[in-house]
C-alpha positions in Angstrom: 120.7 43.2 96.1 120.4 41.5 99.5 123.3 39.7 101.0 123.4 37.4 104.1 126.3 37.3 106.4 127.1 34.2 108.5 129.4 33.9 111.4 131.2 30.7 110.5 132.5 30.2 114.1 129.0 29.9 115.6 126.9 28.6 112.7 125.8 25.0 113.4 124.9 24.2 109.8 121.4 23.1 111.0 119.6 24.5 108.0 116.8 26.1 110.0 117.2 29.4 108.2 116.8 27.7 104.9 113.7 25.8 106.1 111.8 28.9 107.1 112.8 31.3 104.3 109.4 32.2 102.8 111.0 32.7 99.3 113.0 29.5 99.4 116.2 31.2 98.4 118.6 30.1 101.2 120.5 27.0 100.5 122.7 24.7 102.6 124.1 22.1 100.2 126.0 19.6 102.2 125.4 20.4 105.9 129.0 21.6 106.4 129.1 24.8 104.5 127.4 28.0 105.7 124.0 28.9 104.3 123.9 31.3 101.4 121.4 32.9 99.0 120.8 31.0 95.8 122.8 32.6 93.0 120.6 34.6 90.7 117.7 34.8 93.2 119.1 37.4 95.6 116.6 40.0 94.4 113.7 37.8 95.6 114.6 38.4 99.2 111.9 40.4 100.9 114.0 41.3 103.9 111.4 39.9 106.3 114.1 38.9 108.8 112.8 35.3 109.3 116.3 33.9 108.8 117.8 36.3 111.4 115.0 35.7 113.9 115.0 31.9 113.7 118.7 31.2 114.2 119.1 30.1 117.8 122.9 30.9 117.7 122.7 34.4 116.3 124.9 33.4 113.5 123.1 35.0 110.6 122.5 38.6 109.6 121.2 40.4 106.6 123.2 43.3 105.2 120.7 45.7 106.6 119.7 43.7 109.7 122.5 42.7 112.1 121.5 39.9 114.5 122.9 41.9 117.5 120.5 44.7 116.7 117.4 42.4 116.9 116.2 42.0 120.5 115.8 38.5 121.7 112.4 36.9 122.2 111.6 36.9 126.0 109.7 33.8 126.9 108.6 35.2 130.2 106.6 37.9 128.5 104.5 35.5 126.4 100.8 35.6 127.0 99.2 32.4 128.2 96.0 31.2 126.5 93.8 32.3 129.4 95.3 35.8 129.4 95.0 36.0 125.7 91.3 35.0 125.7 90.5 37.5 128.4 92.4 40.2 126.6 90.5 39.6 123.3 87.1 39.3 125.0 87.5 42.4 127.1 88.4 44.6 124.1 85.6 47.1 123.4 84.9 49.7 120.7 85.0 53.0 122.5 82.6 55.7 121.4 82.5 58.0 124.5 85.7 59.8 125.3 87.1 62.0 128.0 87.6 65.6 127.0 91.4 65.0 127.1 94.0 65.3 124.5 96.1 62.3 123.6 99.8 62.7 124.1 101.8 62.5 120.9 104.3 60.2 122.7 101.5 57.6 123.2 100.4 57.8 119.7 103.9 57.3 118.4 104.4 54.3 120.7 101.2 52.7 119.4 102.0 53.3 115.8 105.5 52.0 116.3 104.0 48.8 117.7 101.4 48.5 114.9 103.9 49.0 112.1 105.3 45.5 113.0 102.0 44.0 111.6 102.6 41.7 108.6 102.3 43.2 105.1 102.1 41.5 101.7 105.6 40.3 100.7 106.9 42.5 103.6 106.4 45.5 101.4 105.6 47.8 104.4 103.8 50.3 102.3 101.3 51.4 104.9 101.7 55.0 105.9 100.1 56.9 108.8 98.3 60.2 109.2 97.5 61.4 112.8 94.9 64.2 113.2 95.3 65.2 116.8 93.1 68.3 116.8 89.4 68.3 117.8 88.8 71.4 115.8 90.1 69.8 112.6 88.2 66.6 113.3 85.0 68.5 113.8 85.5 70.1 110.3 86.2 66.7 108.7 83.2 65.1 110.5 81.1 67.9 109.0 82.3 67.0 105.5 81.2 63.4 106.1 77.8 64.6 107.3 77.5 66.5 104.0 78.1 63.2 102.2 75.3 61.6 104.3 73.0 64.4 103.3 73.9 63.8 99.6 73.1 60.0 100.0 69.8 60.8 101.5 68.9 63.3 98.8 69.9 60.8 96.1 67.8 58.0 97.7 70.9 55.8 98.0 70.2 52.3 99.5 72.6 53.0 102.3 70.4 56.0 103.4 67.6 53.6 104.3 69.7 50.7 105.5 71.7 52.9 108.0 68.8 55.3 108.7 71.2 58.2 107.8 68.5 60.8 108.7 69.1 60.0 112.3 72.9 60.7 112.0 72.2 64.0 110.2 69.7 65.0 112.9 72.2 64.1 115.6 74.8 66.3 114.0 72.4 69.2 113.7 71.6 68.8 117.4 75.3 69.1 118.3 76.1 65.4 118.6 78.9 64.0 116.4 77.8 60.6 114.9 80.9 60.3 112.7 83.9 60.7 115.0 82.0 60.6 118.3 83.9 63.6 119.6 87.2 61.6 119.7 90.2 63.8 120.4 92.3 62.1 117.7 92.0 60.1 114.5 94.6 57.7 113.0 94.4 57.2 109.2 96.3 54.6 107.3 97.0 55.2 103.6 99.1 53.5 100.8 99.6 53.8 97.1 96.3 53.4 95.2 97.8 50.8 92.9 99.0 48.6 95.8 96.7 45.6 95.7 97.1 44.7 99.4 96.6 48.3 100.7 93.2 47.5 102.3 94.3 44.3 103.9 97.6 45.6 105.2 96.0 48.7 106.6 93.3 46.6 108.3 95.8 44.4 109.9 98.0 47.3 111.1 95.0 49.1 112.6 93.9 45.9 114.3 97.3 45.7 115.9 96.9 49.3 117.1 93.4 48.7 118.2 94.5 45.8 120.5 97.6 47.7 121.7 95.7 50.9 122.7 94.3 49.6 126.1 97.9 48.9 127.2 98.5 52.6 127.4 95.1 53.5 128.7 93.5 54.4 125.4 90.4 53.2 123.6 89.6 53.0 119.9 86.8 52.6 117.4 86.8 52.0 113.7 85.5 55.1 111.9 83.2 53.5 109.4 81.4 56.6 108.0 84.7 58.4 107.7 86.3 55.5 105.8 83.2 55.4 103.5 83.5 59.1 102.8 87.3 59.0 102.2 86.7 56.6 99.4 84.1 58.6 97.5 83.6 62.1 98.8 86.0 64.6 97.0 85.8 67.4 99.6 87.0 65.0 102.3 89.7 63.6 100.0 91.0 67.1 99.3 91.0 68.0 102.9 93.0 64.9 103.9 95.6 66.0 101.4 97.3 62.6 101.3 100.5 62.2 99.3 99.9 62.1 95.5 98.9 58.6 94.4 97.9 57.5 97.9 94.4 56.6 99.1 92.9 56.2 102.6 92.5 52.5 103.5 91.5 52.8 107.2 90.6 55.2 110.0 90.4 54.7 113.7 89.2 57.1 116.4 91.3 57.1 119.6 91.1 58.7 123.0 90.8 58.2 126.7 87.6 56.1 127.5 85.1 58.0 129.6 83.7 54.9 131.2 85.1 51.5 132.3 83.5 48.2 131.2 82.9 45.5 133.8 81.7 42.4 132.0 82.6 40.2 129.0 79.5 40.2 126.8 78.5 37.1 125.0 78.7 36.4 121.3 76.9 34.0 118.9 78.1 30.5 118.9 81.1 30.0 116.6 80.3 28.5 113.3 83.1 26.1 112.1 83.1 23.8 109.1 85.7 21.0 109.2 87.3 19.2 106.3 89.7 16.5 107.4 
């Protein structure tokens, strides 16, 4: 059961914590008493930390999250709109990598940043698997190619839509069309029964995708791999995820072989307004 702790000497009774609580379970009855959890609703707390983060006085803590352990927001580090737009537009999917291993420290740093991504009800059920071996990745990519061969043989609509014969031919010619020769792969997984597993994983990997260039790395979503992880038993067995878990996302990562020098155009944004 969650408890909140309030420093009565510095609490200003402004009720901000109650206003932002996503579960609506913090009350401040008369503006003079300190905020508290509504009796009987303590178990609804999702420990998101909104109340701790919002208090400008540092007066409120959760029983597992002391205000003094939560770093302050640094306004001078905030991105301006021009910086943010350039950052988003300059992001590229990287499919050609240097033959260089990715340091474990960098991967840990990126995953640590990405795990702050929002999750449904702050459940934080996304888990991570890092495969940082080109030999292992080559074996896994071969399993995905086996699935592509199966789809071609069965006349699956995807075989024609994606011209899978070309991918198989590339593999047989020594070119990896699945993982692009990336030195590492990051896989997200979560319990199969968790309804938000796909969404939470996608958001987390998007965070990682955007963070990667800050440490000199590039990424690309591993579409064929994700497809195979959902339906190809040999790959599922090779991944050996914890019992009851399923792969919900996969991303190649490595050092880009080439630099990009322009911001390519996109189709005009389509927006519908209802006001």
